[in-house]
DOFI-870872 format. One line per 3 residues: for each residue y, z, x of C-alpha. Coordinates in steps of 0.05 Angstrom, whole numbers, always signed. Layout:
<martors>
Y Z X; ...
</martors>
This chain:
<martors>
-799 -2818 -1607; -780 -2879 -1565; -834 -2892 -1515
-801 -2897 -1447; -862 -2915 -1408; -837 -2982 -1384
-774 -2962 -1342; -772 -2891 -1308; -711 -2851 -1323
-656 -2847 -1268; -646 -2783 -1245; -572 -2759 -1247
-542 -2696 -1223; -508 -2654 -1279; -444 -2657 -1241
-443 -2735 -1253; -458 -2733 -1331; -379 -2724 -1347
-374 -2794 -1316; -424 -2827 -1363; -411 -2866 -1424
-447 -2850 -1489; -451 -2900 -1543; -444 -2872 -1617
-517 -2890 -1645; -575 -2845 -1652; -630 -2859 -1601
-692 -2829 -1645; -719 -2863 -1702; -743 -2808 -1750
-717 -2746 -1780; -781 -2709 -1756; -765 -2730 -1682
-692 -2708 -1694; -713 -2641 -1715; -759 -2633 -1663
-709 -2649 -1608; -664 -2594 -1640; -719 -2544 -1640
-735 -2561 -1567; -661 -2558 -1548; -656 -2491 -1578
-720 -2467 -1545; -693 -2490 -1478; -629 -2453 -1492
-666 -2387 -1507; -709 -2401 -1439; -645 -2415 -1401
-608 -2351 -1424; -670 -2306 -1422; -706 -2331 -1361
-658 -2376 -1328; -712 -2434 -1337; -694 -2504 -1327
-708 -2560 -1372; -714 -2640 -1363; -667 -2673 -1414
-681 -2745 -1422; -622 -2782 -1451; -592 -2853 -1458
-523 -2868 -1433; -490 -2941 -1437; -533 -2960 -1378
-600 -2941 -1396; -647 -2882 -1390; -633 -2820 -1346
-658 -2752 -1333; -626 -2690 -1314; -660 -2621 -1295
-615 -2563 -1310; -607 -2502 -1355; -580 -2508 -1423
-521 -2462 -1438; -504 -2483 -1505; -531 -2519 -1569
-486 -2540 -1624; -481 -2592 -1679; -462 -2647 -1638
-487 -2633 -1566; -521 -2598 -1509; -475 -2554 -1462
-488 -2548 -1390; -454 -2511 -1334; -380 -2528 -1319
-362 -2554 -1387; -408 -2613 -1385; -439 -2637 -1449
-488 -2686 -1472; -487 -2714 -1539; -544 -2688 -1582
-554 -2759 -1616; -567 -2796 -1545; -622 -2747 -1523
-690 -2775 -1524; -729 -2712 -1508; -722 -2642 -1481
-779 -2615 -1433; -798 -2548 -1415; -813 -2553 -1342
-857 -2494 -1329; -913 -2491 -1377; -926 -2417 -1368
-855 -2407 -1399; -865 -2452 -1456; -881 -2397 -1505
-861 -2330 -1475; -865 -2267 -1518; -794 -2264 -1537
</martors>
């Protein structure tokens, strides 16, 4: 995965995501990272629907690295859906983090 230790992610509110510009290129380098991102997104979706658990989504828009803490409502082939018809393109997501470690692997 891309190492983002040099510059911290700018926190953005989910209501402002619709105003961001997303380039078309992929931010991850390997198929393994892409598959892991998809698995993490789907896990976040299960936790959001089943436990109303929030996740941290780290992504890149045209200006740089950003982070939003939210609930995932939808995962499709091209994006992650949040509340109010807000979407982040999947190819621009660097990582999806489960915020509460105790919910990381619930018995569901």
